[in-house]
Structures are given as structure tokens and as C-alpha cells.
DRENTOR-863511 format. One record per residue (C-alpha): residue number from 1; x, y, z. Coordinates in steps of 0.1 Angstrom, whole numbers. Example, Ala and Ser with C-alpha at 12.3 -4.5 7.8 and 13.67 -1.06 7.14 Angstrom:
+-----+-------+-------+-------+
| pos |     X |     Y |     Z |
+-----+-------+-------+-------+
|   1 |   123 |   -45 |    78 |
|   2 |   137 |   -11 |    71 |
+-----+-------+-------+-------+
END
This chain:
+-----+-------+-------+-------+
| pos |     X |     Y |     Z |
+-----+-------+-------+-------+
|   1 |   -41 |    60 |  -127 |
|   2 |   -40 |    92 |  -107 |
|   3 |    -4 |   100 |  -119 |
|   4 |   -16 |   120 |  -149 |
|   5 |   -40 |   144 |  -131 |
|   6 |   -16 |   148 |  -102 |
|   7 |    12 |   156 |  -126 |
|   8 |    -9 |   181 |  -145 |
|   9 |   -22 |   197 |  -113 |
|  10 |    12 |   200 |   -98 |
|  11 |    27 |   214 |  -130 |
|  12 |     0 |   240 |  -135 |
|  13 |    -3 |   249 |   -99 |
|  14 |   -33 |   254 |   -76 |
|  15 |   -44 |   287 |   -92 |
|  16 |   -52 |   268 |  -124 |
|  17 |   -61 |   235 |  -108 |
|  18 |   -76 |   241 |   -74 |
|  19 |   -76 |   213 |   -48 |
|  20 |  -112 |   204 |   -54 |
|  21 |  -107 |   201 |   -92 |
|  22 |   -76 |   180 |   -86 |
|  23 |   -96 |   156 |   -64 |
|  24 |  -122 |   154 |   -91 |
|  25 |   -95 |   147 |  -117 |
|  26 |   -81 |   119 |   -96 |
|  27 |  -115 |   104 |   -92 |
|  28 |  -121 |   107 |  -130 |
|  29 |   -88 |    89 |  -136 |
|  30 |   -99 |    60 |  -115 |
|  31 |  -136 |    56 |  -122 |
|  32 |  -132 |    39 |  -156 |
|  33 |  -121 |     7 |  -137 |
|  34 |  -155 |     6 |  -120 |
|  35 |  -163 |   -16 |  -150 |
|  36 |  -147 |   -45 |  -132 |
|  37 |  -181 |   -49 |  -116 |
|  38 |  -190 |   -65 |  -149 |
|  39 |  -172 |   -96 |  -139 |
|  40 |  -195 |  -100 |  -108 |
|  41 |  -225 |   -94 |  -131 |
|  42 |  -214 |  -121 |  -155 |
|  43 |  -209 |   -96 |  -183 |
|  44 |  -184 |  -110 |  -207 |
|  45 |  -150 |   -93 |  -207 |
|  46 |  -152 |   -85 |  -245 |
|  47 |  -186 |   -69 |  -242 |
|  48 |  -187 |   -32 |  -246 |
|  49 |  -201 |   -32 |  -210 |
|  50 |  -173 |   -54 |  -198 |
|  51 |  -138 |   -44 |  -185 |
|  52 |  -121 |   -18 |  -207 |
|  53 |  -153 |   -12 |  -226 |
|  54 |  -173 |    20 |  -227 |
|  55 |  -159 |    34 |  -195 |
|  56 |  -125 |    36 |  -211 |
|  57 |  -138 |    55 |  -242 |
|  58 |  -133 |    91 |  -253 |
|  59 |  -170 |    96 |  -251 |
|  60 |  -172 |    85 |  -215 |
|  61 |  -142 |   107 |  -206 |
|  62 |  -159 |   137 |  -223 |
|  63 |  -192 |   130 |  -205 |
|  64 |  -173 |   131 |  -172 |
|  65 |  -157 |   163 |  -183 |
|  66 |  -192 |   178 |  -191 |
|  67 |  -204 |   167 |  -156 |
|  68 |  -174 |   184 |  -141 |
|  69 |  -182 |   216 |  -161 |
|  70 |  -217 |   216 |  -146 |
|  71 |  -201 |   216 |  -111 |
|  72 |  -173 |   241 |  -120 |
|  73 |  -184 |   266 |   -93 |
|  74 |  -182 |   239 |   -66 |
|  75 |  -148 |   229 |   -80 |
|  76 |  -137 |   265 |   -78 |
|  77 |  -128 |   268 |  -115 |
|  78 |  -143 |   277 |  -148 |
|  79 |  -165 |   254 |  -167 |
|  80 |  -139 |   251 |  -195 |
|  81 |  -111 |   243 |  -171 |
|  82 |  -132 |   217 |  -154 |
|  83 |  -142 |   201 |  -187 |
|  84 |  -106 |   200 |  -201 |
|  85 |   -90 |   188 |  -168 |
|  86 |  -115 |   161 |  -160 |
|  87 |  -116 |   150 |  -196 |
|  88 |   -78 |   147 |  -197 |
|  89 |   -77 |   128 |  -164 |
|  90 |  -104 |   104 |  -175 |
|  91 |   -91 |    98 |  -210 |
|  92 |   -56 |    92 |  -197 |
|  93 |   -69 |    60 |  -180 |
|  94 |   -77 |    44 |  -213 |
|  95 |   -46 |    57 |  -229 |
|  96 |   -24 |    42 |  -202 |
|  97 |   -43 |     9 |  -203 |
|  98 |   -37 |     7 |  -240 |
|  99 |     0 |     4 |  -233 |
| 100 |    -4 |   -27 |  -211 |
| 101 |     6 |   -61 |  -223 |
| 102 |   -27 |   -79 |  -216 |
| 103 |   -64 |   -78 |  -218 |
| 104 |   -87 |   -73 |  -248 |
| 105 |   -78 |   -38 |  -257 |
| 106 |   -96 |    -5 |  -251 |
| 107 |  -129 |     5 |  -266 |
| 108 |  -117 |    41 |  -273 |
| 109 |  -143 |    48 |  -300 |
| 110 |  -175 |    36 |  -283 |
| 111 |  -203 |    43 |  -291 |
| 112 |  -192 |    47 |  -328 |
| 113 |  -173 |    14 |  -328 |
| 114 |  -169 |   -16 |  -305 |
| 115 |  -134 |   -23 |  -318 |
| 116 |  -108 |   -26 |  -291 |
| 117 |   -74 |   -10 |  -294 |
| 118 |   -39 |   -14 |  -280 |
| 119 |   -10 |    11 |  -284 |
| 120 |    18 |     1 |  -308 |
| 121 |    41 |    -5 |  -278 |
| 122 |    27 |   -25 |  -249 |
| 123 |    53 |   -21 |  -222 |
| 124 |    33 |   -16 |  -190 |
| 125 |    25 |   -48 |  -171 |
| 126 |   -12 |   -56 |  -170 |
| 127 |   -26 |   -55 |  -135 |
| 128 |   -43 |   -86 |  -121 |
| 129 |   -80 |   -81 |  -114 |
| 130 |   -89 |   -84 |   -78 |
| 131 |   -74 |   -71 |   -46 |
| 132 |   -61 |  -105 |   -34 |
| 133 |   -43 |  -111 |   -67 |
| 134 |   -28 |   -77 |   -66 |
| 135 |    -8 |   -85 |   -34 |
| 136 |    13 |  -111 |   -51 |
| 137 |    46 |  -111 |   -69 |
| 138 |    26 |  -103 |  -101 |
| 139 |    13 |   -72 |   -83 |
| 140 |    48 |   -61 |   -74 |
| 141 |    58 |   -65 |  -110 |
| 142 |    29 |   -43 |  -120 |
| 143 |    38 |   -16 |   -95 |
| 144 |    74 |   -16 |  -106 |
| 145 |    63 |   -13 |  -142 |
| 146 |    39 |    16 |  -134 |
| 147 |    66 |    33 |  -114 |
| 148 |    91 |    32 |  -143 |
| 149 |    67 |    39 |  -172 |
| 150 |    41 |    61 |  -156 |
| 151 |    50 |    77 |  -123 |
| 152 |    87 |    84 |  -130 |
| 153 |    80 |   101 |  -163 |
| 154 |    52 |   121 |  -148 |
| 155 |    75 |   132 |  -119 |
| 156 |   102 |   142 |  -143 |
| 157 |    77 |   162 |  -164 |
| 158 |    65 |   180 |  -134 |
| 159 |   100 |   188 |  -122 |
| 160 |   109 |   201 |  -156 |
| 161 |    79 |   223 |  -158 |
| 162 |    85 |   237 |  -123 |
| 163 |   122 |   243 |  -131 |
| 164 |   113 |   261 |  -163 |
| 165 |    86 |   282 |  -146 |
| 166 |   111 |   291 |  -119 |
| 167 |   137 |   301 |  -144 |
| 168 |   113 |   321 |  -164 |
| 169 |   100 |   340 |  -133 |
| 170 |   136 |   349 |  -124 |
| 171 |   142 |   365 |  -158 |
+-----+-------+-------+-------+
END
């Protein structure tokens, strides 16, 4: 799900989001899916340690943001900027997953609650788990869905921000 941090980074520019911070944000937007290892460890899907469990929570995203803040100097930014950008990148993963039409929902509120949530509208095709399953017609449908509902809106938002910034700078 790197579309969100890439869009934010492009829209804000490299002075606000330096390249190292952008890379960290992309990593933070992907790392929640490391929880697919739970399948290999025989952890049940609906466990808080299973797929879309604690790694998709606001608390996990905030923790990643705090870690980023600790490395702000190496990321060539302020601690607050690192915290906010990495938090936004990581939390966006769970938010986007909540709009998918499959799975068991997202454990947004872990550790305070193990309840799983979906967004009111579930229009993004859920991705098959596993690399081999992804390279099927189902995988193509997922890519098409993400292109239409994630990447295209992000690209339009970036283009709009850049055009507005350009117009403002000419005034």
C-alpha cells in the first residue's frame, strides 16, 4: 500500500518529506502485512496475532511512528515530521484494508479491543494471500481495483496539490 505515503511525499515535496523519510514511509505502509507469517505459524486468521490483527492497528502505526521519530536525524527530518508521516503511512494500510470486500476485518483498536472492523463501503477487491495466487486472474482484478480506487485518486490528489501550489507561487 505505498500509494498513500508516495502521494503525501510527492504532494508535500522533498523539503518536507526527504527521500529517506519517504522510503521509511513506504516501508511502514507495507510492514503491517508481515502478519501473513501467522499462516505459516498456524496462528488462526481471527487471532489478534493473525492477519489484519495487531499489525493493522492504530497503536502499531503509532509505535512505528515513534520508532521513526527516534531515527529522525538519520531520516533527515524532525522527530515530529517523522512521527506524523510514518504514522500516517502505517495507519493508511489498515484503513485501505478496511475497504476491501473480504477477510475478517481490521483490529484497529488493539490492544483496547480485539473487535475487527470494516469500512461502511467495501469496494476494493481483497487480495489473495500468497505470491502464486496473486499471479492469477483474481490478482489482475485486485490490481485493477487498487488502480481505480487507490492509485488513481492518489495521483489526482497529488496533481491537484501540485497545480494549486504552482498557481499560488505565481500569484
